Biopython code that builds the backbone (N, CA, C, O; Angstrom):
import numpy as np
from Bio.PDB.StructureBuilder import StructureBuilder

atoms = [
    (1, "VAL", "N", (-4.274, -26.365, 2.992)),
    (1, "VAL", "CA", (-5.402, -27.142, 2.504)),
    (1, "VAL", "C", (-5.873, -26.527, 1.198)),
    (1, "VAL", "O", (-5.995, -25.308, 1.077)),
    (2, "VAL", "N", (-6.131, -27.379, 0.234)),
    (2, "VAL", "CA", (-6.569, -26.938, -1.085)),
    (2, "VAL", "C", (-8.085, -27.088, -1.175)),
    (2, "VAL", "O", (-8.644, -28.106, -0.770)),
    (3, "ALA", "N", (-8.735, -26.070, -1.707)),
    (3, "ALA", "CA", (-10.187, -26.129, -1.896)),
    (3, "ALA", "C", (-10.519, -27.158, -2.979)),
    (3, "ALA", "O", (-9.751, -27.323, -3.927)),
    (4, "PRO", "N", (-11.647, -27.846, -2.848)),
    (4, "PRO", "CA", (-11.995, -28.887, -3.831)),
    (4, "PRO", "C", (-12.024, -28.395, -5.269)),
    (4, "PRO", "O", (-11.593, -29.112, -6.172)),
    (5, "HIS", "N", (-12.525, -27.184, -5.501)),
    (5, "HIS", "CA", (-12.618, -26.705, -6.887)),
    (5, "HIS", "C", (-11.255, -26.449, -7.511)),
    (5, "HIS", "O", (-11.153, -26.339, -8.732)),
    (6, "GLU", "N", (-10.203, -26.351, -6.696)),
    (6, "GLU", "CA", (-8.864, -26.112, -7.222)),
    (6, "GLU", "C", (-8.239, -27.386, -7.799)),
    (6, "GLU", "O", (-7.269, -27.311, -8.552)),
    (7, "HIS", "N", (-8.773, -28.521, -7.461)),
    (7, "HIS", "CA", (-8.284, -29.776, -8.040)),
    (7, "HIS", "C", (-9.477, -30.608, -8.514)),
    (7, "HIS", "O", (-9.572, -31.805, -8.245)),
    (8, "ALA", "N", (-10.378, -29.938, -9.223)),
    (8, "ALA", "CA", (-11.612, -30.571, -9.692)),
    (8, "ALA", "C", (-11.335, -31.756, -10.611)),
    (8, "ALA", "O", (-12.004, -32.785, -10.514)),
    (9, "HIS", "N", (-10.356, -31.621, -11.499)),
    (9, "HIS", "CA", (-10.073, -32.710, -12.444)),
    (9, "HIS", "C", (-9.679, -33.990, -11.706)),
    (9, "HIS", "O", (-10.108, -35.080, -12.085)),
    (10, "THR", "N", (-8.879, -33.865, -10.670)),
    (10, "THR", "CA", (-8.461, -35.032, -9.899)),
    (10, "THR", "C", (-9.648, -35.659, -9.180)),
    (10, "THR", "O", (-9.799, -36.881, -9.168)),
    (11, "LEU", "N", (-10.488, -34.821, -8.583)),
    (11, "LEU", "CA", (-11.654, -35.346, -7.879)),
    (11, "LEU", "C", (-12.659, -35.979, -8.837)),
    (11, "LEU", "O", (-13.303, -36.969, -8.491)),
    (12, "VAL", "N", (-12.797, -35.420, -10.035)),
    (12, "VAL", "CA", (-13.690, -36.010, -11.035)),
    (12, "VAL", "C", (-13.171, -37.389, -11.443)),
    (12, "VAL", "O", (-13.955, -38.325, -11.605)),
    (13, "LYS", "N", (-11.873, -37.515, -11.608)),
    (13, "LYS", "CA", (-11.300, -38.823, -11.951)),
    (13, "LYS", "C", (-11.503, -39.821, -10.812)),
    (13, "LYS", "O", (-11.809, -40.991, -11.047)),
    (14, "PHE", "N", (-11.331, -39.350, -9.583)),
    (14, "PHE", "CA", (-11.560, -40.222, -8.432)),
    (14, "PHE", "C", (-13.023, -40.664, -8.377)),
    (14, "PHE", "O", (-13.309, -41.832, -8.113)),
    (15, "ALA", "N", (-13.938, -39.743, -8.623)),
    (15, "ALA", "CA", (-15.365, -40.081, -8.635)),
    (15, "ALA", "C", (-15.665, -41.110, -9.724)),
    (15, "ALA", "O", (-16.479, -42.011, -9.523)),
    (16, "ALA", "N", (-15.008, -40.975, -10.873)),
    (16, "ALA", "CA", (-15.207, -41.937, -11.969)),
    (16, "ALA", "C", (-14.717, -43.328, -11.562)),
    (16, "ALA", "O", (-15.361, -44.331, -11.871)),
    (17, "LEU", "N", (-13.587, -43.386, -10.877)),
    (17, "LEU", "CA", (-13.089, -44.682, -10.391)),
    (17, "LEU", "C", (-14.061, -45.293, -9.389)),
    (17, "LEU", "O", (-14.340, -46.491, -9.436)),
    (18, "CYS", "N", (-14.570, -44.471, -8.493)),
    (18, "CYS", "CA", (-15.543, -44.957, -7.508)),
    (18, "CYS", "C", (-16.784, -45.493, -8.209)),
    (18, "CYS", "O", (-17.292, -46.557, -7.857)),
    (19, "ARG", "N", (-17.268, -44.754, -9.201)),
    (19, "ARG", "CA", (-18.458, -45.171, -9.947)),
    (19, "ARG", "C", (-18.195, -46.491, -10.676)),
    (19, "ARG", "O", (-19.047, -47.380, -10.675)),
    (20, "ALA", "N", (-17.035, -46.619, -11.291)),
    (20, "ALA", "CA", (-16.693, -47.833, -12.040)),
    (20, "ALA", "C", (-16.594, -49.057, -11.129)),
    (20, "ALA", "O", (-16.880, -50.177, -11.552)),
    (21, "LYS", "N", (-16.194, -48.842, -9.900)),
    (21, "LYS", "CA", (-16.047, -49.949, -8.950)),
    (21, "LYS", "C", (-17.302, -50.172, -8.108)),
    (21, "LYS", "O", (-17.305, -50.998, -7.195)),
    (22, "GLY", "N", (-18.370, -49.431, -8.419)),
    (22, "GLY", "CA", (-19.621, -49.619, -7.701)),
    (22, "GLY", "C", (-19.697, -48.931, -6.356)),
    (22, "GLY", "O", (-20.598, -49.215, -5.567)),
    (23, "ARG", "N", (-18.782, -48.047, -6.084)),
    (23, "ARG", "CA", (-18.768, -47.312, -4.808)),
    (23, "ARG", "C", (-19.545, -46.007, -4.976)),
    (23, "ARG", "O", (-18.976, -44.916, -4.930)),
    (24, "MET", "N", (-20.850, -46.143, -5.172)),
    (24, "MET", "CA", (-21.687, -45.000, -5.520)),
    (24, "MET", "C", (-21.775, -43.967, -4.397)),
    (24, "MET", "O", (-21.824, -42.767, -4.665)),
    (25, "ARG", "N", (-21.794, -44.413, -3.170)),
    (25, "ARG", "CA", (-21.880, -43.461, -2.056)),
    (25, "ARG", "C", (-20.618, -42.593, -2.001)),
    (25, "ARG", "O", (-20.706, -41.385, -1.782)),
    (26, "LEU", "N", (-19.455, -43.201, -2.198)),
    (26, "LEU", "CA", (-18.207, -42.444, -2.203)),
    (26, "LEU", "C", (-18.149, -41.515, -3.413)),
    (26, "LEU", "O", (-17.651, -40.393, -3.315)),
    (27, "CYS", "N", (-18.653, -41.977, -4.541)),
    (27, "CYS", "CA", (-18.734, -41.137, -5.737)),
    (27, "CYS", "C", (-19.609, -39.919, -5.454)),
    (27, "CYS", "O", (-19.233, -38.792, -5.776)),
    (28, "ALA", "N", (-20.776, -40.146, -4.854)),
    (28, "ALA", "CA", (-21.692, -39.044, -4.535)),
    (28, "ALA", "C", (-21.056, -38.067, -3.559)),
    (28, "ALA", "O", (-21.199, -36.854, -3.709)),
    (29, "ARG", "N", (-20.363, -38.584, -2.572)),
    (29, "ARG", "CA", (-19.730, -37.709, -1.588)),
    (29, "ARG", "C", (-18.646, -36.852, -2.238)),
    (29, "ARG", "O", (-18.520, -35.667, -1.932)),
    (30, "THR", "N", (-17.870, -37.449, -3.127)),
    (30, "THR", "CA", (-16.813, -36.714, -3.829)),
    (30, "THR", "C", (-17.406, -35.622, -4.709)),
    (30, "THR", "O", (-16.924, -34.489, -4.706)),
    (31, "LEU", "N", (-18.442, -35.955, -5.456)),
    (31, "LEU", "CA", (-19.086, -34.953, -6.306)),
    (31, "LEU", "C", (-19.752, -33.870, -5.467)),
    (31, "LEU", "O", (-19.753, -32.699, -5.847)),
    (32, "GLY", "N", (-20.316, -34.258, -4.333)),
    (32, "GLY", "CA", (-20.912, -33.274, -3.430)),
    (32, "GLY", "C", (-19.892, -32.263, -2.937)),
    (32, "GLY", "O", (-20.203, -31.079, -2.802)),
    (33, "GLU", "N", (-18.680, -32.720, -2.669)),
    (33, "GLU", "CA", (-17.612, -31.802, -2.258)),
    (33, "GLU", "C", (-17.316, -30.786, -3.352)),
    (33, "GLU", "O", (-17.048, -29.619, -3.065)),
    (34, "LEU", "N", (-17.365, -31.223, -4.588)),
    (34, "LEU", "CA", (-17.092, -30.322, -5.707)),
    (34, "LEU", "C", (-18.213, -29.314, -5.912)),
    (34, "LEU", "O", (-17.970, -28.182, -6.328)),
    (35, "ILE", "N", (-19.425, -29.722, -5.623)),
    (35, "ILE", "CA", (-20.562, -28.845, -5.886)),
    (35, "ILE", "C", (-20.715, -27.807, -4.786)),
    (35, "ILE", "O", (-20.665, -26.606, -5.049)),
    (36, "ASP", "N", (-20.900, -28.264, -3.565)),
    (36, "ASP", "CA", (-21.081, -27.279, -2.495)),
    (36, "ASP", "C", (-20.713, -27.806, -1.119)),
    (36, "ASP", "O", (-21.038, -27.188, -0.104)),
    (37, "GLY", "N", (-20.055, -28.917, -1.084)),
    (37, "GLY", "CA", (-19.584, -29.431, 0.189)),
    (37, "GLY", "C", (-20.599, -30.243, 0.964)),
    (37, "GLY", "O", (-20.326, -30.643, 2.095)),
    (38, "THR", "N", (-21.774, -30.500, 0.382)),
    (38, "THR", "CA", (-22.767, -31.296, 1.093)),
    (38, "THR", "C", (-22.836, -32.702, 0.514)),
    (38, "THR", "O", (-22.396, -32.957, -0.607)),
    (39, "LEU", "N", (-23.393, -33.591, 1.297)),
    (39, "LEU", "CA", (-23.534, -34.969, 0.851)),
    (39, "LEU", "C", (-24.898, -35.220, 0.229)),
    (39, "LEU", "O", (-25.145, -36.297, -0.313)),
    (40, "SER", "N", (-25.780, -34.241, 0.300)),
    (40, "SER", "CA", (-27.128, -34.416, -0.242)),
    (40, "SER", "C", (-27.069, -34.564, -1.749)),
    (40, "SER", "O", (-26.522, -33.714, -2.451)),
    (41, "GLU", "N", (-27.647, -35.671, -2.242)),
    (41, "GLU", "CA", (-27.625, -35.885, -3.677)),
    (41, "GLU", "C", (-29.009, -35.708, -4.283)),
    (41, "GLU", "O", (-29.200, -35.971, -5.470)),
    (42, "GLY", "N", (-29.969, -35.271, -3.493)),
    (42, "GLY", "CA", (-31.342, -35.162, -3.951)),
    (42, "GLY", "C", (-31.535, -34.249, -5.145)),
    (42, "GLY", "O", (-32.394, -34.507, -5.987)),
    (43, "ASP", "N", (-30.768, -33.210, -5.228)),
    (43, "ASP", "CA", (-30.929, -32.262, -6.334)),
    (43, "ASP", "C", (-29.598, -31.990, -7.022)),
    (43, "ASP", "O", (-29.307, -30.858, -7.408)),
    (44, "PHE", "N", (-28.798, -33.033, -7.171)),
    (44, "PHE", "CA", (-27.489, -32.904, -7.826)),
    (44, "PHE", "C", (-27.589, -32.194, -9.164)),
    (44, "PHE", "O", (-26.780, -31.320, -9.476)),
    (45, "GLU", "N", (-28.592, -32.579, -9.956)),
    (45, "GLU", "CA", (-28.671, -32.032, -11.305)),
    (45, "GLU", "C", (-28.901, -30.529, -11.297)),
    (45, "GLU", "O", (-28.471, -29.842, -12.223)),
    (46, "LEU", "N", (-29.565, -30.003, -10.280)),
    (46, "LEU", "CA", (-29.810, -28.562, -10.202)),
    (46, "LEU", "C", (-28.579, -27.810, -9.717)),
    (46, "LEU", "O", (-28.297, -26.702, -10.175)),
    (47, "ARG", "N", (-27.855, -28.412, -8.796)),
    (47, "ARG", "CA", (-26.700, -27.735, -8.213)),
    (47, "ARG", "C", (-25.445, -27.870, -9.053)),
    (47, "ARG", "O", (-24.500, -27.107, -8.853)),
    (48, "ALA", "N", (-25.398, -28.811, -9.983)),
    (48, "ALA", "CA", (-24.172, -29.081, -10.737)),
    (48, "ALA", "C", (-23.927, -28.088, -11.857)),
    (48, "ALA", "O", (-22.776, -27.763, -12.146)),
    (49, "LEU", "N", (-24.971, -27.604, -12.488)),
    (49, "LEU", "CA", (-24.811, -26.799, -13.698)),
    (49, "LEU", "C", (-23.989, -25.523, -13.508)),
    (49, "LEU", "O", (-23.192, -25.196, -14.387)),
    (50, "PRO", "N", (-24.143, -24.793, -12.411)),
    (50, "PRO", "CA", (-23.350, -23.560, -12.272)),
    (50, "PRO", "C", (-21.845, -23.790, -12.086)),
    (50, "PRO", "O", (-21.064, -22.842, -12.169)),
    (51, "HIS", "N", (-21.440, -25.011, -11.842)),
    (51, "HIS", "CA", (-20.029, -25.299, -11.596)),
    (51, "HIS", "C", (-19.306, -25.608, -12.902)),
    (51, "HIS", "O", (-19.893, -25.532, -13.981)),
    (52, "GLU", "N", (-18.041, -25.954, -12.795)),
    (52, "GLU", "CA", (-17.254, -26.276, -13.988)),
    (52, "GLU", "C", (-17.983, -27.313, -14.831)),
    (52, "GLU", "O", (-18.571, -28.246, -14.284)),
    (53, "PRO", "N", (-17.955, -27.167, -16.154)),
    (53, "PRO", "CA", (-18.637, -28.138, -17.013)),
    (53, "PRO", "C", (-18.192, -29.580, -16.778)),
    (53, "PRO", "O", (-19.002, -30.500, -16.889)),
    (54, "ILE", "N", (-16.917, -29.788, -16.456)),
    (54, "ILE", "CA", (-16.445, -31.155, -16.209)),
    (54, "ILE", "C", (-17.143, -31.759, -14.989)),
    (54, "ILE", "O", (-17.368, -32.968, -14.932)),
    (55, "VAL", "N", (-17.480, -30.921, -14.024)),
    (55, "VAL", "CA", (-18.189, -31.393, -12.832)),
    (55, "VAL", "C", (-19.630, -31.754, -13.191)),
    (55, "VAL", "O", (-20.142, -32.785, -12.755)),
    (56, "ALA", "N", (-20.276, -30.911, -13.980)),
    (56, "ALA", "CA", (-21.653, -31.198, -14.406)),
    (56, "ALA", "C", (-21.705, -32.500, -15.205)),
    (56, "ALA", "O", (-22.633, -33.292, -15.044)),
    (57, "HIS", "N", (-20.714, -32.719, -16.060)),
    (57, "HIS", "CA", (-20.652, -33.962, -16.839)),
    (57, "HIS", "C", (-20.477, -35.163, -15.914)),
    (57, "HIS", "O", (-21.125, -36.192, -16.106)),
    (58, "ALA", "N", (-19.620, -35.040, -14.928)),
    (58, "ALA", "CA", (-19.399, -36.136, -13.976)),
    (58, "ALA", "C", (-20.666, -36.427, -13.176)),
    (58, "ALA", "O", (-20.984, -37.587, -12.912)),
    (59, "VAL", "N", (-21.384, -35.384, -12.793)),
    (59, "VAL", "CA", (-22.634, -35.578, -12.060)),
    (59, "VAL", "C", (-23.649, -36.291, -12.944)),
    (59, "VAL", "O", (-24.366, -37.174, -12.474)),
    (60, "ALA", "N", (-23.718, -35.918, -14.215)),
    (60, "ALA", "CA", (-24.644, -36.586, -15.139)),
    (60, "ALA", "C", (-24.307, -38.072, -15.249)),
    (60, "ALA", "O", (-25.208, -38.911, -15.264)),
    (61, "LYS", "N", (-23.033, -38.399, -15.325)),
    (61, "LYS", "CA", (-22.637, -39.807, -15.416)),
    (61, "LYS", "C", (-22.990, -40.557, -14.131)),
    (61, "LYS", "O", (-23.397, -41.718, -14.177)),
    (62, "TYR", "N", (-22.835, -39.896, -13.001)),
    (62, "TYR", "CA", (-23.230, -40.498, -11.727)),
    (62, "TYR", "C", (-24.742, -40.748, -11.703)),
    (62, "TYR", "O", (-25.196, -41.827, -11.323)),
    (63, "LEU", "N", (-25.510, -39.744, -12.111)),
    (63, "LEU", "CA", (-26.965, -39.888, -12.122)),
    (63, "LEU", "C", (-27.390, -41.053, -13.010)),
    (63, "LEU", "O", (-28.272, -41.831, -12.647)),
    (64, "TRP", "N", (-26.758, -41.166, -14.172)),
    (64, "TRP", "CA", (-27.084, -42.253, -15.097)),
    (64, "TRP", "C", (-26.777, -43.608, -14.455)),
    (64, "TRP", "O", (-27.597, -44.525, -14.500)),
    (65, "ALA", "N", (-25.609, -43.722, -13.867)),
    (65, "ALA", "CA", (-25.196, -44.992, -13.261)),
    (65, "ALA", "C", (-26.053, -45.359, -12.051)),
    (65, "ALA", "O", (-26.209, -46.538, -11.733)),
    (66, "SER", "N", (-26.604, -44.356, -11.380)),
    (66, "SER", "CA", (-27.421, -44.638, -10.197)),
    (66, "SER", "C", (-28.902, -44.792, -10.538)),
    (66, "SER", "O", (-29.743, -44.871, -9.642)),
    (67, "GLY", "N", (-29.219, -44.836, -11.830)),
    (67, "GLY", "CA", (-30.586, -45.102, -12.241)),
    (67, "GLY", "C", (-31.470, -43.883, -12.435)),
    (67, "GLY", "O", (-32.651, -44.024, -12.752)),
    (68, "ARG", "N", (-30.929, -42.709, -12.254)),
    (68, "ARG", "CA", (-31.710, -41.476, -12.424)),
    (68, "ARG", "C", (-31.487, -40.951, -13.841)),
    (68, "ARG", "O", (-30.959, -39.858, -14.044)),
    (69, "ARG", "N", (-31.898, -41.748, -14.797)),
    (69, "ARG", "CA", (-31.595, -41.487, -16.202)),
    (69, "ARG", "C", (-32.271, -40.250, -16.773)),
    (69, "ARG", "O", (-31.615, -39.510, -17.507)),
    (70, "PRO", "N", (-33.537, -39.979, -16.485)),
    (70, "PRO", "CA", (-34.123, -38.739, -17.022)),
    (70, "PRO", "C", (-33.386, -37.488, -16.533)),
    (70, "PRO", "O", (-33.183, -36.545, -17.297)),
    (71, "GLN", "N", (-32.990, -37.485, -15.261)),
    (71, "GLN", "CA", (-32.254, -36.341, -14.720)),
    (71, "GLN", "C", (-30.884, -36.213, -15.368)),
    (71, "GLN", "O", (-30.418, -35.103, -15.624)),
    (72, "ALA", "N", (-30.238, -37.341, -15.635)),
    (72, "ALA", "CA", (-28.920, -37.316, -16.280)),
    (72, "ALA", "C", (-29.015, -36.725, -17.677)),
    (72, "ALA", "O", (-28.203, -35.880, -18.055)),
    (73, "LYS", "N", (-30.008, -37.169, -18.444)),
    (73, "LYS", "CA", (-30.173, -36.642, -19.803)),
    (73, "LYS", "C", (-30.503, -35.157, -19.781)),
    (73, "LYS", "O", (-29.980, -34.386, -20.585)),
    (74, "GLU", "N", (-31.368, -34.761, -18.863)),
    (74, "GLU", "CA", (-31.744, -33.344, -18.787)),
    (74, "GLU", "C", (-30.546, -32.481, -18.408)),
    (74, "GLU", "O", (-30.384, -31.383, -18.940)),
    (75, "LEU", "N", (-29.708, -32.960, -17.500)),
    (75, "LEU", "CA", (-28.519, -32.198, -17.118)),
    (75, "LEU", "C", (-27.596, -32.005, -18.319)),
    (75, "LEU", "O", (-27.081, -30.906, -18.524)),
    (76, "LEU", "N", (-27.378, -33.046, -19.112)),
    (76, "LEU", "CA", (-26.522, -32.905, -20.295)),
    (76, "LEU", "C", (-27.154, -31.976, -21.324)),
    (76, "LEU", "O", (-26.457, -31.178, -21.950)),
    (77, "ARG", "N", (-28.471, -32.076, -21.502)),
    (77, "ARG", "CA", (-29.146, -31.162, -22.440)),
    (77, "ARG", "C", (-28.971, -29.714, -22.003)),
    (77, "ARG", "O", (-28.667, -28.842, -22.817)),
    (78, "ARG", "N", (-29.164, -29.466, -20.712)),
    (78, "ARG", "CA", (-29.004, -28.098, -20.195)),
    (78, "ARG", "C", (-27.557, -27.636, -20.312)),
    (78, "ARG", "O", (-27.299, -26.473, -20.622)),
    (79, "LEU", "N", (-26.622, -28.529, -20.067)),
    (79, "LEU", "CA", (-25.206, -28.187, -20.197)),
    (79, "LEU", "C", (-24.908, -27.740, -21.622)),
    (79, "LEU", "O", (-24.213, -26.746, -21.831)),
    (80, "LEU", "N", (-25.425, -28.465, -22.591)),
    (80, "LEU", "CA", (-25.214, -28.083, -23.995)),
    (80, "LEU", "C", (-25.922, -26.776, -24.330)),
    (80, "LEU", "O", (-25.353, -25.900, -24.982)),
    (81, "ARG", "N", (-27.148, -26.657, -23.885)),
    (81, "ARG", "CA", (-27.951, -25.485, -24.221)),
    (81, "ARG", "C", (-27.407, -24.207, -23.569)),
    (81, "ARG", "O", (-27.337, -23.163, -24.217)),
    (82, "GLU", "N", (-27.029, -24.287, -22.306)),
    (82, "GLU", "CA", (-26.680, -23.088, -21.546)),
    (82, "GLU", "C", (-25.189, -22.777, -21.507)),
    (82, "GLU", "O", (-24.803, -21.632, -21.270)),
    (83, "ARG", "N", (-24.345, -23.785, -21.736)),
    (83, "ARG", "CA", (-22.911, -23.539, -21.531)),
    (83, "ARG", "C", (-22.039, -24.093, -22.645)),
    (83, "ARG", "O", (-20.840, -24.293, -22.451)),
    (84, "GLU", "N", (-22.621, -24.339, -23.797)),
    (84, "GLU", "CA", (-21.872, -24.949, -24.902)),
    (84, "GLU", "C", (-20.620, -24.158, -25.255)),
    (84, "GLU", "O", (-19.584, -24.751, -25.557)),
    (85, "ALA", "N", (-20.696, -22.842, -25.224)),
    (85, "ALA", "CA", (-19.551, -22.006, -25.597)),
    (85, "ALA", "C", (-18.361, -22.198, -24.653)),
    (85, "ALA", "O", (-17.218, -21.964, -25.043)),
    (86, "GLU", "N", (-18.624, -22.622, -23.421)),
    (86, "GLU", "CA", (-17.555, -22.807, -22.435)),
    (86, "GLU", "C", (-16.887, -24.178, -22.530)),
    (86, "GLU", "O", (-15.803, -24.381, -21.984)),
    (87, "LEU", "N", (-17.525, -25.107, -23.214)),
    (87, "LEU", "CA", (-17.008, -26.475, -23.255)),
    (87, "LEU", "C", (-15.812, -26.580, -24.188)),
    (87, "LEU", "O", (-15.869, -26.152, -25.341)),
    (88, "GLU", "N", (-14.742, -27.147, -23.681)),
    (88, "GLU", "CA", (-13.602, -27.443, -24.544)),
    (88, "GLU", "C", (-14.007, -28.598, -25.448)),
    (88, "GLU", "O", (-14.847, -29.419, -25.081)),
    (89, "ARG", "N", (-13.410, -28.655, -26.621)),
    (89, "ARG", "CA", (-13.841, -29.628, -27.627)),
    (89, "ARG", "C", (-13.877, -31.075, -27.111)),
    (89, "ARG", "O", (-14.866, -31.763, -27.367)),
    (90, "PRO", "N", (-12.854, -31.575, -26.398)),
    (90, "PRO", "CA", (-12.934, -32.971, -25.933)),
    (90, "PRO", "C", (-14.145, -33.223, -25.024)),
    (90, "PRO", "O", (-14.805, -34.257, -25.135)),
    (91, "LEU", "N", (-14.427, -32.282, -24.134)),
    (91, "LEU", "CA", (-15.575, -32.449, -23.248)),
    (91, "LEU", "C", (-16.881, -32.309, -24.025)),
    (91, "LEU", "O", (-17.838, -33.038, -23.765)),
    (92, "LEU", "N", (-16.927, -31.391, -24.963)),
    (92, "LEU", "CA", (-18.117, -31.229, -25.802)),
    (92, "LEU", "C", (-18.432, -32.535, -26.528)),
    (92, "LEU", "O", (-19.587, -32.957, -26.585)),
    (93, "LEU", "N", (-17.405, -33.168, -27.078)),
    (93, "LEU", "CA", (-17.605, -34.439, -27.775)),
    (93, "LEU", "C", (-18.097, -35.528, -26.825)),
    (93, "LEU", "O", (-18.965, -36.322, -27.189)),
    (94, "LYS", "N", (-17.551, -35.572, -25.615)),
    (94, "LYS", "CA", (-18.000, -36.560, -24.634)),
    (94, "LYS", "C", (-19.463, -36.351, -24.266)),
    (94, "LYS", "O", (-20.224, -37.310, -24.138)),
    (95, "VAL", "N", (-19.848, -35.095, -24.098)),
    (95, "VAL", "CA", (-21.229, -34.782, -23.726)),
    (95, "VAL", "C", (-22.187, -35.184, -24.842)),
    (95, "VAL", "O", (-23.208, -35.824, -24.587)),
    (96, "VAL", "N", (-21.862, -34.813, -26.070)),
    (96, "VAL", "CA", (-22.728, -35.138, -27.204)),
    (96, "VAL", "C", (-22.812, -36.651, -27.401)),
    (96, "VAL", "O", (-23.892, -37.183, -27.656)),
    (97, "LEU", "N", (-21.689, -37.339, -27.286)),
    (97, "LEU", "CA", (-21.673, -38.791, -27.440)),
    (97, "LEU", "C", (-22.507, -39.471, -26.351)),
    (97, "LEU", "O", (-23.297, -40.369, -26.641)),
    (98, "ALA", "N", (-22.331, -39.044, -25.111)),
    (98, "ALA", "CA", (-23.106, -39.636, -24.015)),
    (98, "ALA", "C", (-24.593, -39.391, -24.213)),
    (98, "ALA", "O", (-25.404, -40.298, -24.024)),
    (99, "LEU", "N", (-24.951, -38.185, -24.589)),
    (99, "LEU", "CA", (-26.361, -37.871, -24.794)),
    (99, "LEU", "C", (-26.947, -38.710, -25.925)),
    (99, "LEU", "O", (-28.073, -39.196, -25.823)),
    (100, "GLY", "N", (-26.188, -38.880, -26.999)),
    (100, "GLY", "CA", (-26.647, -39.726, -28.097)),
    (100, "GLY", "C", (-26.838, -41.173, -27.678)),
    (100, "GLY", "O", (-27.844, -41.795, -28.019)),
    (101, "ARG", "N", (-25.880, -41.708, -26.944)),
    (101, "ARG", "CA", (-25.981, -43.096, -26.469)),
    (101, "ARG", "C", (-27.163, -43.261, -25.519)),
    (101, "ARG", "O", (-27.919, -44.229, -25.605)),
    (102, "TRP", "N", (-27.303, -42.300, -24.615)),
    (102, "TRP", "CA", (-28.367, -42.400, -23.625)),
    (102, "TRP", "C", (-29.740, -42.259, -24.262)),
    (102, "TRP", "O", (-30.697, -42.883, -23.803)),
    (103, "ASN", "N", (-29.854, -41.461, -25.298)),
    (103, "ASN", "CA", (-31.144, -41.310, -25.971)),
    (103, "ASN", "C", (-31.538, -42.582, -26.703)),
    (103, "ASN", "O", (-32.727, -42.852, -26.875)),
    (104, "GLU", "N", (-30.560, -43.366, -27.136)),
    (104, "GLU", "CA", (-30.848, -44.622, -27.825)),
    (104, "GLU", "C", (-31.241, -45.738, -26.871)),
    (104, "GLU", "O", (-31.905, -46.694, -27.273)),
    (105, "SER", "N", (-30.837, -45.627, -25.616)),
    (105, "SER", "CA", (-31.134, -46.724, -24.681)),
    (105, "SER", "C", (-32.444, -46.519, -23.950)),
    (105, "SER", "O", (-32.831, -47.353, -23.132)),
]
sb = StructureBuilder()
sb.init_structure("model")
sb.init_model(0)
sb.init_chain("A")
sb.init_seg("    ")
for serial, (resi, resn, name, xyz) in enumerate(atoms, 1):
    if name == "N":
        sb.init_residue(resn, " ", resi, " ")
    sb.init_atom(name, np.array(xyz, "f"), 0.0, 1.0, " ", f" {name:<3s}", serial, name[0])
structure = sb.get_structure()
């Protein structure tokens, strides 16, 4: 059995597919597995930041899609502020672009 964090990229892609198809509960459950194995989504934004940046970005996108827009923006701001040096350029660009788009809406 492989631990969820060992195939985070695959699970993040699966969560994105779930989100795109409107399967928000399955998306939340998948992201919960990546964060700490729980299904509780009440404080996703707090629990996501210490994990891989790609996971924090996926959680922010989930929060945005589920209507928790202030929390989504704050998570991306914190990701940039606290972990910018760890972000690979493609992910950094995605984070900055999403934050810019979200601030305009």
